[in-house]
A tleap script that builds the chain and sets N, CA, C and O, in Angstrom:
source leaprc.protein.ff14SB
mol = sequence {
  NMET GLY LEU PHE SER GLY SER ARG PRO GLU
  ASN LEU GLY ALA THR ASP GLY GLN LEU ALA
  PRO CYS LYS ARG THR PRO ASN CYS VAL SER
  SER GLN ALA ASP ALA ASP LYS ASP ALA GLY
  HIE TYR ILE ALA PRO VAL ARG ILE THR GLY
  SER ALA ARG GLY VAL TRP ALA ALA LEU LYS
  SER LEU LEU GLN SER MET PRO ARG VAL SER
  VAL VAL ALA ASP GLN GLU ASP TYR LEU TYR
  ALA GLU PHE THR SER ARG THR MET GLY PHE
  VAL ASP ASP VAL GLU PHE LEU LEU ASP GLU
  LYS ALA GLY VAL ILE HIE VAL ARG SER ALA
  SER ARG LEU GLY ALA SER ASP PHE GLY VAL
  ASN ARG ASP ARG VAL GLU THR ILE ARG SER
  ARG ILE ALA ALA ALA GLU CLYS
}
set mol.1.N position { 16.752 11.824 6.479 }
set mol.1.CA position { 16.090 11.543 5.267 }
set mol.1.C position { 17.139 11.697 4.051 }
set mol.1.O position { 17.980 12.595 4.012 }
set mol.2.N position { 16.992 10.787 3.146 }
set mol.2.CA position { 17.865 11.006 1.933 }
set mol.2.C position { 17.509 12.058 1.018 }
set mol.2.O position { 16.436 12.646 1.154 }
set mol.3.N position { 18.324 12.348 0.089 }
set mol.3.CA position { 18.136 13.437 -0.998 }
set mol.3.C position { 16.941 13.175 -1.783 }
set mol.3.O position { 16.333 14.147 -2.229 }
set mol.4.N position { 16.520 12.009 -2.013 }
set mol.4.CA position { 15.326 11.678 -2.886 }
set mol.4.C position { 14.206 11.193 -1.976 }
set mol.4.O position { 13.321 10.500 -2.477 }
set mol.5.N position { 14.173 11.476 -0.772 }
set mol.5.CA position { 12.960 10.997 0.104 }
set mol.5.C position { 11.819 11.710 -0.186 }
set mol.5.O position { 10.730 11.144 -0.096 }
set mol.6.N position { 11.910 13.058 -0.576 }
set mol.6.CA position { 10.684 13.819 -0.675 }
set mol.6.C position { 9.981 14.130 0.617 }
set mol.6.O position { 10.361 13.723 1.715 }
set mol.7.N position { 8.888 14.911 0.394 }
set mol.7.CA position { 8.152 15.260 1.732 }
set mol.7.C position { 6.941 14.393 1.795 }
set mol.7.O position { 6.358 14.033 0.772 }
set mol.8.N position { 6.541 14.040 3.061 }
set mol.8.CA position { 5.372 13.180 3.324 }
set mol.8.C position { 4.133 13.837 2.733 }
set mol.8.O position { 3.887 15.013 3.002 }
set mol.9.N position { 3.300 13.080 1.894 }
set mol.9.CA position { 2.102 13.831 1.366 }
set mol.9.C position { 1.113 14.227 2.456 }
set mol.9.O position { 1.045 13.614 3.521 }
set mol.10.N position { 0.382 15.232 2.164 }
set mol.10.CA position { -0.560 15.700 3.195 }
set mol.10.C position { -1.920 14.934 3.004 }
set mol.10.O position { -2.723 14.974 3.936 }
set mol.11.N position { -2.213 14.289 1.942 }
set mol.11.CA position { -3.361 13.540 1.706 }
set mol.11.C position { -3.469 12.028 2.080 }
set mol.11.O position { -4.220 11.243 1.501 }
set mol.12.N position { -2.661 11.715 3.082 }
set mol.12.CA position { -2.646 10.383 3.573 }
set mol.12.C position { -3.744 10.061 4.554 }
set mol.12.O position { -4.186 10.961 5.268 }
set mol.13.N position { -4.206 8.843 4.631 }
set mol.13.CA position { -5.186 8.551 5.534 }
set mol.13.C position { -6.493 8.209 4.761 }
set mol.13.O position { -6.582 8.410 3.549 }
set mol.14.N position { -7.551 7.662 5.540 }
set mol.14.CA position { -8.736 7.239 4.947 }
set mol.14.C position { -9.797 8.409 5.440 }
set mol.14.O position { -9.776 8.937 6.552 }
set mol.15.N position { -10.705 8.694 4.400 }
set mol.15.CA position { -11.755 9.619 4.707 }
set mol.15.C position { -13.043 8.850 4.152 }
set mol.15.O position { -13.147 8.559 2.961 }
set mol.16.N position { -13.927 8.571 5.020 }
set mol.16.CA position { -15.260 7.955 4.781 }
set mol.16.C position { -14.864 6.565 3.926 }
set mol.16.O position { -15.468 6.294 2.889 }
set mol.17.N position { -13.955 5.838 4.376 }
set mol.17.CA position { -13.643 4.502 3.794 }
set mol.17.C position { -12.906 4.580 2.512 }
set mol.17.O position { -12.844 3.586 1.788 }
set mol.18.N position { -12.333 5.719 2.181 }
set mol.18.CA position { -11.672 5.892 0.864 }
set mol.18.C position { -10.187 6.454 1.255 }
set mol.18.O position { -9.924 7.321 2.088 }
set mol.19.N position { -9.360 5.775 0.486 }
set mol.19.CA position { -7.877 6.333 0.502 }
set mol.19.C position { -7.866 7.253 -0.665 }
set mol.19.O position { -8.706 7.214 -1.564 }
set mol.20.N position { -6.715 8.211 -0.592 }
set mol.20.CA position { -6.679 9.177 -1.582 }
set mol.20.C position { -6.584 8.737 -2.970 }
set mol.20.O position { -5.968 7.684 -3.137 }
set mol.21.N position { -7.086 9.344 -4.052 }
set mol.21.CA position { -6.915 8.757 -5.362 }
set mol.21.C position { -5.474 8.994 -5.747 }
set mol.21.O position { -4.783 9.806 -5.133 }
set mol.22.N position { -5.009 8.266 -6.791 }
set mol.22.CA position { -3.758 8.229 -7.403 }
set mol.22.C position { -3.798 9.640 -8.250 }
set mol.22.O position { -4.851 10.082 -8.709 }
set mol.23.N position { -2.508 10.303 -8.403 }
set mol.23.CA position { -2.432 11.367 -9.183 }
set mol.23.C position { -2.414 10.811 -10.682 }
set mol.23.O position { -2.655 9.631 -10.935 }
set mol.24.N position { -2.121 11.715 -11.599 }
set mol.24.CA position { -2.175 11.269 -13.104 }
set mol.24.C position { -0.949 10.441 -13.449 }
set mol.24.O position { -0.956 9.636 -14.380 }
set mol.25.N position { 0.092 10.661 -12.681 }
set mol.25.CA position { 1.398 9.980 -13.037 }
set mol.25.C position { 1.273 8.379 -12.772 }
set mol.25.O position { 0.505 7.917 -11.929 }
set mol.26.N position { 2.019 7.687 -13.496 }
set mol.26.CA position { 1.825 6.027 -13.396 }
set mol.26.C position { 2.535 5.464 -12.233 }
set mol.26.O position { 2.597 4.238 -12.136 }
set mol.27.N position { 3.099 6.247 -11.306 }
set mol.27.CA position { 3.875 5.744 -10.277 }
set mol.27.C position { 3.033 5.515 -8.990 }
set mol.27.O position { 3.516 5.756 -7.883 }
set mol.28.N position { 1.754 5.041 -9.151 }
set mol.28.CA position { 0.893 4.778 -8.106 }
set mol.28.C position { -0.169 3.709 -8.462 }
set mol.28.O position { -0.680 3.716 -9.582 }
set mol.29.N position { -0.505 2.802 -7.539 }
set mol.29.CA position { -1.532 1.783 -7.735 }
set mol.29.C position { -2.448 1.944 -6.504 }
set mol.29.O position { -2.016 2.198 -5.379 }
set mol.30.N position { -3.711 1.778 -6.803 }
set mol.30.CA position { -4.753 1.718 -5.690 }
set mol.30.C position { -5.905 0.799 -5.984 }
set mol.30.O position { -6.439 0.788 -7.093 }
set mol.31.N position { -6.318 -0.029 -4.919 }
set mol.31.CA position { -7.416 -0.929 -5.226 }
set mol.31.C position { -8.888 -0.206 -5.178 }
set mol.31.O position { -9.953 -0.781 -5.406 }
set mol.32.N position { -8.722 1.207 -4.825 }
set mol.32.CA position { -9.916 1.834 -4.942 }
set mol.32.C position { -10.078 2.716 -6.334 }
set mol.32.O position { -11.087 3.392 -6.537 }
set mol.33.N position { -9.052 2.642 -7.208 }
set mol.33.CA position { -9.167 3.229 -8.521 }
set mol.33.C position { -10.171 2.522 -9.319 }
set mol.33.O position { -10.404 1.345 -9.042 }
set mol.34.N position { -10.814 3.117 -10.307 }
set mol.34.CA position { -11.753 2.424 -11.048 }
set mol.34.C position { -11.176 1.486 -11.942 }
set mol.34.O position { -10.308 1.950 -12.681 }
set mol.35.N position { -11.468 0.175 -12.068 }
set mol.35.CA position { -10.898 -0.803 -12.889 }
set mol.35.C position { -11.075 -0.625 -14.259 }
set mol.35.O position { -10.266 -1.099 -15.058 }
set mol.36.N position { -12.227 0.125 -14.674 }
set mol.36.CA position { -12.455 0.325 -16.094 }
set mol.36.C position { -11.983 1.580 -16.537 }
set mol.36.O position { -11.425 1.680 -17.629 }
set mol.37.N position { -12.161 2.574 -15.769 }
set mol.37.CA position { -11.741 4.010 -16.196 }
set mol.37.C position { -10.354 4.355 -15.845 }
set mol.37.O position { -9.787 5.302 -16.391 }
set mol.38.N position { -9.810 3.649 -14.987 }
set mol.38.CA position { -8.348 4.063 -14.548 }
set mol.38.C position { -7.504 2.630 -14.373 }
set mol.38.O position { -6.868 2.394 -13.346 }
set mol.39.N position { -7.567 1.818 -15.360 }
set mol.39.CA position { -6.896 0.539 -15.289 }
set mol.39.C position { -5.472 0.596 -15.009 }
set mol.39.O position { -4.968 -0.318 -14.357 }
set mol.40.N position { -4.714 1.635 -15.458 }
set mol.40.CA position { -3.292 1.753 -15.152 }
set mol.40.C position { -2.955 1.872 -13.672 }
set mol.40.O position { -1.943 1.356 -13.198 }
set mol.41.N position { -3.822 2.557 -12.968 }
set mol.41.CA position { -3.692 2.638 -11.515 }
set mol.41.C position { -4.312 1.600 -10.683 }
set mol.41.O position { -3.924 1.449 -9.524 }
set mol.42.N position { -5.300 0.827 -11.210 }
set mol.42.CA position { -6.131 -0.176 -10.518 }
set mol.42.C position { -5.332 -1.495 -10.059 }
set mol.42.O position { -4.690 -2.122 -10.902 }
set mol.43.N position { -5.366 -1.825 -8.995 }
set mol.43.CA position { -4.804 -3.129 -8.548 }
set mol.43.C position { -5.816 -3.693 -7.589 }
set mol.43.O position { -6.394 -2.913 -6.833 }
set mol.44.N position { -6.078 -4.968 -7.554 }
set mol.44.CA position { -7.060 -5.700 -6.900 }
set mol.44.C position { -6.680 -5.568 -5.318 }
set mol.44.O position { -5.512 -5.549 -4.929 }
set mol.45.N position { -7.738 -5.486 -4.510 }
set mol.45.CA position { -7.448 -5.393 -3.097 }
set mol.45.C position { -7.101 -6.777 -2.616 }
set mol.45.O position { -7.392 -7.758 -3.300 }
set mol.46.N position { -6.434 -6.890 -1.358 }
set mol.46.CA position { -6.140 -8.146 -0.847 }
set mol.46.C position { -7.396 -8.745 -0.271 }
set mol.46.O position { -8.058 -8.176 0.597 }
set mol.47.N position { -7.701 -9.938 -0.799 }
set mol.47.CA position { -8.867 -10.702 -0.341 }
set mol.47.C position { -8.684 -11.264 0.928 }
set mol.47.O position { -7.569 -11.698 1.216 }
set mol.48.N position { -9.554 -11.320 1.687 }
set mol.48.CA position { -9.462 -12.047 3.039 }
set mol.48.C position { -10.243 -13.368 2.986 }
set mol.48.O position { -11.452 -13.319 2.758 }
set mol.49.N position { -9.667 -14.472 3.170 }
set mol.49.CA position { -10.406 -15.706 3.111 }
set mol.49.C position { -10.609 -16.235 4.551 }
set mol.49.O position { -11.554 -16.998 4.753 }
set mol.50.N position { -9.859 -15.914 5.479 }
set mol.50.CA position { -9.935 -16.428 6.782 }
set mol.50.C position { -10.459 -15.302 7.765 }
set mol.50.O position { -11.332 -14.503 7.424 }
set mol.51.N position { -9.899 -15.301 8.925 }
set mol.51.CA position { -10.102 -14.259 9.996 }
set mol.51.C position { -9.662 -12.817 9.632 }
set mol.51.O position { -8.449 -12.612 9.579 }
set mol.52.N position { -10.441 -11.883 9.397 }
set mol.52.CA position { -9.926 -10.538 9.095 }
set mol.52.C position { -8.891 -10.056 9.975 }
set mol.52.O position { -7.828 -9.621 9.532 }
set mol.53.N position { -9.171 -10.119 11.261 }
set mol.53.CA position { -8.148 -9.696 12.244 }
set mol.53.C position { -6.898 -10.473 12.214 }
set mol.53.O position { -5.828 -9.929 12.486 }
set mol.54.N position { -6.978 -11.739 11.892 }
set mol.54.CA position { -5.864 -12.582 11.754 }
set mol.54.C position { -4.917 -12.049 10.618 }
set mol.54.O position { -3.729 -11.785 10.802 }
set mol.55.N position { -5.566 -11.925 9.450 }
set mol.55.CA position { -4.856 -11.404 8.183 }
set mol.55.C position { -4.316 -9.987 8.405 }
set mol.55.O position { -3.301 -9.627 7.808 }
set mol.56.N position { -4.985 -9.149 9.274 }
set mol.56.CA position { -4.556 -7.806 9.450 }
set mol.56.C position { -3.286 -7.931 10.453 }
set mol.56.O position { -2.347 -7.151 10.297 }
set mol.57.N position { -3.255 -8.838 11.408 }
set mol.57.CA position { -2.155 -8.962 12.189 }
set mol.57.C position { -0.890 -9.656 11.446 }
set mol.57.O position { 0.277 -9.378 11.721 }
set mol.58.N position { -1.279 -10.573 10.494 }
set mol.58.CA position { -0.187 -10.980 9.633 }
set mol.58.C position { 0.447 -9.914 8.836 }
set mol.58.O position { 1.671 -9.862 8.716 }
set mol.59.N position { -0.398 -9.012 8.255 }
set mol.59.CA position { 0.116 -7.877 7.493 }
set mol.59.C position { 1.121 -7.035 8.299 }
set mol.59.O position { 2.260 -6.781 7.909 }
set mol.60.N position { 0.568 -6.619 9.495 }
set mol.60.CA position { 1.541 -5.813 10.357 }
set mol.60.C position { 2.818 -6.515 10.588 }
set mol.60.O position { 3.871 -5.881 10.526 }
set mol.61.N position { 2.802 -7.766 10.846 }
set mol.61.CA position { 4.057 -8.607 11.139 }
set mol.61.C position { 4.912 -8.590 9.915 }
set mol.61.O position { 6.116 -8.341 9.987 }
set mol.62.N position { 4.273 -8.864 8.741 }
set mol.62.CA position { 5.036 -8.846 7.453 }
set mol.62.C position { 5.710 -7.489 7.231 }
set mol.62.O position { 6.888 -7.417 6.881 }
set mol.63.N position { 4.953 -6.432 7.438 }
set mol.63.CA position { 5.631 -5.044 7.144 }
set mol.63.C position { 6.831 -4.934 8.208 }
set mol.63.O position { 7.956 -4.567 7.870 }
set mol.64.N position { 6.527 -5.245 9.382 }
set mol.64.CA position { 7.719 -5.056 10.319 }
set mol.64.C position { 8.949 -5.850 10.010 }
set mol.64.O position { 10.060 -5.447 10.353 }
set mol.65.N position { 8.757 -7.029 9.333 }
set mol.65.CA position { 9.872 -7.913 8.982 }
set mol.65.C position { 10.574 -7.544 7.610 }
set mol.65.O position { 11.576 -8.133 7.205 }
set mol.66.N position { 9.984 -6.570 6.977 }
set mol.66.CA position { 10.563 -6.305 5.562 }
set mol.66.C position { 11.685 -5.157 5.797 }
set mol.66.O position { 11.626 -4.277 6.655 }
set mol.67.N position { 12.691 -5.350 4.875 }
set mol.67.CA position { 13.829 -4.332 5.115 }
set mol.67.C position { 13.400 -2.978 4.528 }
set mol.67.O position { 12.620 -2.891 3.580 }
set mol.68.N position { 13.953 -1.934 5.147 }
set mol.68.CA position { 13.750 -0.597 4.661 }
set mol.68.C position { 12.371 -0.045 4.768 }
set mol.68.O position { 12.011 0.893 4.057 }
set mol.69.N position { 11.548 -0.644 5.695 }
set mol.69.CA position { 10.099 -0.343 5.898 }
set mol.69.C position { 9.928 0.341 7.240 }
set mol.69.O position { 10.448 -0.187 8.222 }
set mol.70.N position { 9.274 1.422 7.366 }
set mol.70.CA position { 8.898 2.035 8.634 }
set mol.70.C position { 7.393 2.076 8.655 }
set mol.70.O position { 6.785 2.624 7.736 }
set mol.71.N position { 6.798 1.540 9.625 }
set mol.71.CA position { 5.381 1.600 9.889 }
set mol.71.C position { 5.187 3.008 10.654 }
set mol.71.O position { 5.710 3.237 11.744 }
set mol.72.N position { 4.499 3.784 10.064 }
set mol.72.CA position { 4.233 5.163 10.561 }
set mol.72.C position { 2.989 5.334 11.295 }
set mol.72.O position { 2.963 6.012 12.323 }
set mol.73.N position { 1.891 4.722 10.799 }
set mol.73.CA position { 0.645 4.860 11.471 }
set mol.73.C position { 0.063 3.424 11.580 }
set mol.73.O position { -0.055 2.733 10.568 }
set mol.74.N position { -0.285 2.995 12.755 }
set mol.74.CA position { -0.942 1.614 12.949 }
set mol.74.C position { -2.196 1.858 13.855 }
set mol.74.O position { -2.182 1.972 15.081 }
set mol.75.N position { -3.214 1.914 13.075 }
set mol.75.CA position { -4.703 2.114 13.761 }
set mol.75.C position { -5.484 0.783 13.567 }
set mol.75.O position { -5.035 -0.168 12.929 }
set mol.76.N position { -6.619 0.807 14.139 }
set mol.76.CA position { -7.474 -0.369 14.143 }
set mol.76.C position { -7.725 -0.883 12.806 }
set mol.76.O position { -7.697 -2.104 12.658 }
set mol.77.N position { -7.980 -0.087 11.754 }
set mol.77.CA position { -8.278 -0.434 10.442 }
set mol.77.C position { -7.501 0.142 9.385 }
set mol.77.O position { -7.829 -0.128 8.230 }
set mol.78.N position { -6.520 0.897 9.600 }
set mol.78.CA position { -5.635 1.570 8.789 }
set mol.78.C position { -4.149 1.496 9.256 }
set mol.78.O position { -3.804 1.737 10.413 }
set mol.79.N position { -3.251 1.120 8.189 }
set mol.79.CA position { -1.755 1.157 8.286 }
set mol.79.C position { -1.198 1.952 7.290 }
set mol.79.O position { -1.708 1.987 6.171 }
set mol.80.N position { -0.040 2.702 7.625 }
set mol.80.CA position { 0.575 3.446 6.655 }
set mol.80.C position { 2.121 3.197 6.948 }
set mol.80.O position { 2.606 3.299 8.075 }
set mol.81.N position { 2.766 2.892 5.915 }
set mol.81.CA position { 4.279 2.502 5.989 }
set mol.81.C position { 5.004 3.271 4.925 }
set mol.81.O position { 4.436 3.556 3.871 }
set mol.82.N position { 6.212 3.604 5.169 }
set mol.82.CA position { 7.182 4.166 4.334 }
set mol.82.C position { 8.123 3.184 3.794 }
set mol.82.O position { 8.834 2.572 4.592 }
set mol.83.N position { 8.217 2.952 2.511 }
set mol.83.CA position { 9.184 1.980 2.034 }
set mol.83.C position { 10.354 2.853 1.417 }
set mol.83.O position { 10.083 3.806 0.686 }
set mol.84.N position { 11.519 2.546 1.692 }
set mol.84.CA position { 12.702 3.336 1.258 }
set mol.84.C position { 13.574 2.457 0.261 }
set mol.84.O position { 13.924 1.328 0.602 }
set mol.85.N position { 13.884 2.935 -0.849 }
set mol.85.CA position { 14.595 2.097 -1.876 }
set mol.85.C position { 15.937 1.916 -1.434 }
set mol.85.O position { 16.436 2.733 -0.660 }
set mol.86.N position { 16.610 0.868 -1.873 }
set mol.86.CA position { 17.852 0.559 -1.426 }
set mol.86.C position { 18.996 1.492 -2.001 }
set mol.86.O position { 19.911 1.860 -1.265 }
set mol.87.N position { 18.932 1.830 -3.203 }
set mol.87.CA position { 19.970 2.685 -3.809 }
set mol.87.C position { 19.757 4.065 -3.717 }
set mol.87.O position { 20.657 4.643 -3.108 }
set mol.88.N position { 18.839 4.785 -4.134 }
set mol.88.CA position { 18.805 6.283 -4.171 }
set mol.88.C position { 17.978 6.766 -2.964 }
set mol.88.O position { 17.895 7.983 -2.793 }
set mol.89.N position { 17.402 5.988 -2.172 }
set mol.89.CA position { 16.739 6.473 -0.854 }
set mol.89.C position { 15.356 7.092 -1.307 }
set mol.89.O position { 14.806 7.971 -0.642 }
set mol.90.N position { 14.825 6.579 -2.483 }
set mol.90.CA position { 13.384 7.070 -2.799 }
set mol.90.C position { 12.501 6.470 -1.725 }
set mol.90.O position { 12.742 5.377 -1.212 }
set mol.91.N position { 11.482 7.223 -1.414 }
set mol.91.CA position { 10.529 6.939 -0.426 }
set mol.91.C position { 9.162 6.687 -1.150 }
set mol.91.O position { 8.752 7.533 -1.945 }
set mol.92.N position { 8.477 5.599 -0.909 }
set mol.92.CA position { 7.084 5.357 -1.444 }
set mol.92.C position { 6.204 5.262 -0.236 }
set mol.92.O position { 6.593 4.748 0.813 }
set mol.93.N position { 5.011 5.768 -0.404 }
set mol.93.CA position { 4.035 5.816 0.756 }
set mol.93.C position { 2.953 4.577 0.415 }
set mol.93.O position { 2.384 4.464 -0.671 }
set mol.94.N position { 2.802 3.782 1.416 }
set mol.94.CA position { 1.988 2.611 1.260 }
set mol.94.C position { 0.931 2.589 2.269 }
set mol.94.O position { 1.239 2.551 3.460 }
set mol.95.N position { -0.309 2.611 1.885 }
set mol.95.CA position { -1.364 2.664 2.918 }
set mol.95.C position { -2.311 1.360 2.743 }
set mol.95.O position { -2.562 0.877 1.639 }
set mol.96.N position { -2.771 0.884 3.886 }
set mol.96.CA position { -3.691 -0.326 3.933 }
set mol.96.C position { -4.977 0.075 4.647 }
set mol.96.O position { -4.928 0.633 5.743 }
set mol.97.N position { -6.122 -0.201 4.039 }
set mol.97.CA position { -7.391 -0.026 4.874 }
set mol.97.C position { -8.194 -1.327 4.922 }
set mol.97.O position { -8.558 -1.924 3.909 }
set mol.98.N position { -8.453 -1.736 6.228 }
set mol.98.CA position { -9.204 -2.931 6.366 }
set mol.98.C position { -10.728 -2.708 6.206 }
set mol.98.O position { -11.341 -1.906 6.912 }
set mol.99.N position { -11.276 -3.418 5.294 }
set mol.99.CA position { -12.750 -3.400 5.276 }
set mol.99.C position { -13.385 -4.780 5.396 }
set mol.99.O position { -13.659 -5.518 4.449 }
set mol.100.N position { -13.589 -5.035 6.736 }
set mol.100.CA position { -14.100 -6.296 7.142 }
set mol.100.C position { -15.365 -6.646 6.500 }
set mol.100.O position { -15.511 -7.818 6.151 }
set mol.101.N position { -16.349 -5.761 6.284 }
set mol.101.CA position { -17.604 -5.952 5.680 }
set mol.101.C position { -17.492 -6.450 4.271 }
set mol.101.O position { -18.240 -7.334 3.853 }
set mol.102.N position { -16.551 -5.883 3.525 }
set mol.102.CA position { -16.287 -6.392 2.162 }
set mol.102.C position { -15.401 -7.543 2.004 }
set mol.102.O position { -15.328 -8.204 0.968 }
set mol.103.N position { -14.633 -7.790 3.225 }
set mol.103.CA position { -13.841 -8.985 3.159 }
set mol.103.C position { -12.549 -8.685 2.479 }
set mol.103.O position { -11.947 -9.650 2.009 }
set mol.104.N position { -11.998 -7.425 2.345 }
set mol.104.CA position { -10.758 -7.058 1.740 }
set mol.104.C position { -9.886 -6.035 2.523 }
set mol.104.O position { -10.282 -5.353 3.469 }
set mol.105.N position { -8.676 -6.032 2.001 }
set mol.105.CA position { -7.844 -4.868 2.621 }
set mol.105.C position { -7.524 -4.110 1.368 }
set mol.105.O position { -6.955 -4.600 0.393 }
set mol.106.N position { -7.959 -2.807 1.486 }
set mol.106.CA position { -7.630 -1.917 0.266 }
set mol.106.C position { -6.252 -1.419 0.401 }
set mol.106.O position { -5.780 -1.238 1.523 }
set mol.107.N position { -5.514 -1.162 -0.766 }
set mol.107.CA position { -4.137 -0.758 -0.563 }
set mol.107.C position { -3.995 0.378 -1.639 }
set mol.107.O position { -4.641 0.401 -2.687 }
set mol.108.N position { -3.104 1.283 -1.267 }
set mol.108.CA position { -2.582 2.417 -2.120 }
set mol.108.C position { -1.101 2.466 -1.965 }
set mol.108.O position { -0.611 2.622 -0.846 }
set mol.109.N position { -0.384 2.344 -3.000 }
set mol.109.CA position { 1.088 2.416 -2.936 }
set mol.109.C position { 1.569 3.465 -4.054 }
set mol.109.O position { 1.308 3.327 -5.249 }
set mol.110.N position { 2.263 4.469 -3.544 }
set mol.110.CA position { 2.607 5.566 -4.555 }
set mol.110.C position { 4.012 6.172 -4.155 }
set mol.110.O position { 4.430 6.329 -3.007 }
set mol.111.N position { 4.624 6.465 -5.285 }
set mol.111.CA position { 6.059 7.156 -5.175 }
set mol.111.C position { 5.798 8.587 -4.805 }
set mol.111.O position { 4.821 9.218 -5.207 }
set mol.112.N position { 6.706 9.046 -4.036 }
set mol.112.CA position { 6.669 10.533 -3.706 }
set mol.112.C position { 7.215 11.433 -4.845 }
set mol.112.O position { 6.706 12.506 -5.168 }
set mol.113.N position { 8.312 10.872 -5.417 }
set mol.113.CA position { 8.886 11.645 -6.466 }
set mol.113.C position { 8.893 11.049 -7.963 }
set mol.113.O position { 8.685 9.846 -8.127 }
set mol.114.N position { 9.110 11.823 -8.943 }
set mol.114.CA position { 9.181 11.282 -10.258 }
set mol.114.C position { 7.826 10.987 -10.949 }
set mol.114.O position { 6.759 11.262 -10.400 }
set mol.115.N position { 7.899 10.469 -12.062 }
set mol.115.CA position { 6.590 10.164 -12.782 }
set mol.115.C position { 6.477 8.616 -12.826 }
set mol.115.O position { 5.433 8.069 -12.473 }
set mol.116.N position { 7.551 7.911 -13.259 }
set mol.116.CA position { 7.475 6.491 -13.483 }
set mol.116.C position { 8.158 5.817 -12.256 }
set mol.116.O position { 9.069 6.370 -11.639 }
set mol.117.N position { 7.670 4.606 -11.945 }
set mol.117.CA position { 8.334 3.891 -10.860 }
set mol.117.C position { 8.803 2.443 -11.301 }
set mol.117.O position { 9.203 1.593 -10.506 }
set mol.118.N position { 8.694 2.256 -12.793 }
set mol.118.CA position { 9.047 1.000 -13.413 }
set mol.118.C position { 8.398 -0.161 -12.860 }
set mol.118.O position { 8.966 -1.253 -12.882 }
set mol.119.N position { 7.175 0.004 -12.331 }
set mol.119.CA position { 6.311 -0.988 -11.794 }
set mol.119.C position { 6.642 -1.523 -10.407 }
set mol.119.O position { 6.210 -2.601 -9.999 }
set mol.120.N position { 7.406 -0.742 -9.726 }
set mol.120.CA position { 7.787 -1.081 -8.399 }
set mol.120.C position { 6.628 -1.117 -7.401 }
set mol.120.O position { 6.474 -2.089 -6.661 }
set mol.121.N position { 5.866 -0.125 -7.382 }
set mol.121.CA position { 4.507 -0.179 -6.478 }
set mol.121.C position { 3.647 -1.296 -6.857 }
set mol.121.O position { 3.206 -1.997 -5.946 }
set mol.122.N position { 3.328 -1.579 -8.130 }
set mol.122.CA position { 2.519 -2.788 -8.358 }
set mol.122.C position { 3.150 -4.122 -7.906 }
set mol.122.O position { 2.522 -4.979 -7.285 }
set mol.123.N position { 4.454 -4.227 -8.271 }
set mol.123.CA position { 5.171 -5.513 -7.848 }
set mol.123.C position { 5.140 -5.597 -6.352 }
set mol.123.O position { 4.946 -6.695 -5.830 }
set mol.124.N position { 5.326 -4.465 -5.581 }
set mol.124.CA position { 5.290 -4.513 -4.100 }
set mol.124.C position { 4.067 -5.104 -3.564 }
set mol.124.O position { 4.059 -6.054 -2.782 }
set mol.125.N position { 2.867 -4.408 -4.088 }
set mol.125.CA position { 1.498 -4.934 -3.662 }
set mol.125.C position { 1.418 -6.449 -3.926 }
set mol.125.O position { 1.014 -7.248 -3.082 }
set mol.126.N position { 1.845 -6.792 -5.194 }
set mol.126.CA position { 1.652 -8.204 -5.424 }
set mol.126.C position { 2.481 -9.194 -4.585 }
set mol.126.O position { 2.035 -10.306 -4.302 }
set mol.127.N position { 3.662 -8.781 -4.205 }
set mol.127.CA position { 4.432 -9.560 -3.182 }
set mol.127.C position { 3.769 -9.555 -1.912 }
set mol.127.O position { 3.768 -10.590 -1.246 }
set mol.128.N position { 3.220 -8.544 -1.506 }
set mol.128.CA position { 2.655 -8.435 -0.214 }
set mol.128.C position { 1.339 -9.371 -0.179 }
set mol.128.O position { 1.003 -10.028 0.806 }
set mol.129.N position { 0.665 -9.330 -1.379 }
set mol.129.CA position { -0.573 -10.204 -1.525 }
set mol.129.C position { -0.179 -11.616 -1.462 }
set mol.129.O position { -0.887 -12.400 -0.830 }
set mol.130.N position { 0.949 -12.037 -2.094 }
set mol.130.CA position { 1.233 -13.446 -2.184 }
set mol.130.C position { 1.706 -13.893 -0.839 }
set mol.130.O position { 1.387 -15.009 -0.428 }
set mol.131.N position { 2.448 -13.087 -0.131 }
set mol.131.CA position { 2.952 -13.389 1.206 }
set mol.131.C position { 1.805 -13.584 2.281 }
set mol.131.O position { 1.861 -14.465 3.139 }
set mol.132.N position { 0.784 -12.704 2.159 }
set mol.132.CA position { -0.394 -12.744 3.005 }
set mol.132.C position { -1.154 -14.007 2.786 }
set mol.132.O position { -1.562 -14.680 3.732 }
set mol.133.N position { -1.346 -14.336 1.511 }
set mol.133.CA position { -2.065 -15.475 0.968 }
set mol.133.C position { -1.354 -16.758 1.638 }
set mol.133.O position { -2.010 -17.633 2.204 }
set mol.134.N position { -0.088 -16.784 1.531 }
set mol.134.CA position { 0.705 -17.827 2.081 }
set mol.134.C position { 0.563 -17.887 3.621 }
set mol.134.O position { 0.503 -18.974 4.196 }
set mol.135.N position { 0.515 -16.808 4.227 }
set mol.135.CA position { 0.351 -16.817 5.726 }
set mol.135.C position { -1.115 -17.299 6.063 }
set mol.135.O position { -1.313 -17.813 7.164 }
set mol.136.N position { -2.086 -17.166 5.219 }
set mol.136.CA position { -3.438 -17.641 5.577 }
set mol.136.C position { -3.530 -19.110 5.483 }
set mol.136.O position { -4.438 -19.717 6.051 }
set mol.137.N position { -2.654 -19.681 4.810 }
set mol.137.CA position { -2.947 -21.197 4.558 }
set mol.137.C position { -2.273 -21.908 5.739 }
set mol.137.O position { -2.325 -23.135 5.832 }
savepdb mol mol.pdb
quit
């Protein structure tokens, strides 16, 4: 682990269909944050337009193909990956929770260290969303 990797958070995982809320710092986004009361942390979930299991498989494949990404937990409806920055070795924790009933994949992406991430977590989720959408077509 690098100097700036930090420790793996203890609040990872889903409990009763919910990922952990973001802390008050702006270096986290979550599709389960309140869009009105917590707009700075809110990001839309990944919408599923086709087969939920097909999209879930595409997400797993995408994560495995991305540089500096380690899939740590791969469960039936939950994925957890660590993304490591190229330069300082900062680690971000990214979680995905499949909600087939709602037709979405919830996502939470948070930096372990610091307060600001310069939009990296939001940009990451948007990149993943666009690549999943392209794979669905």
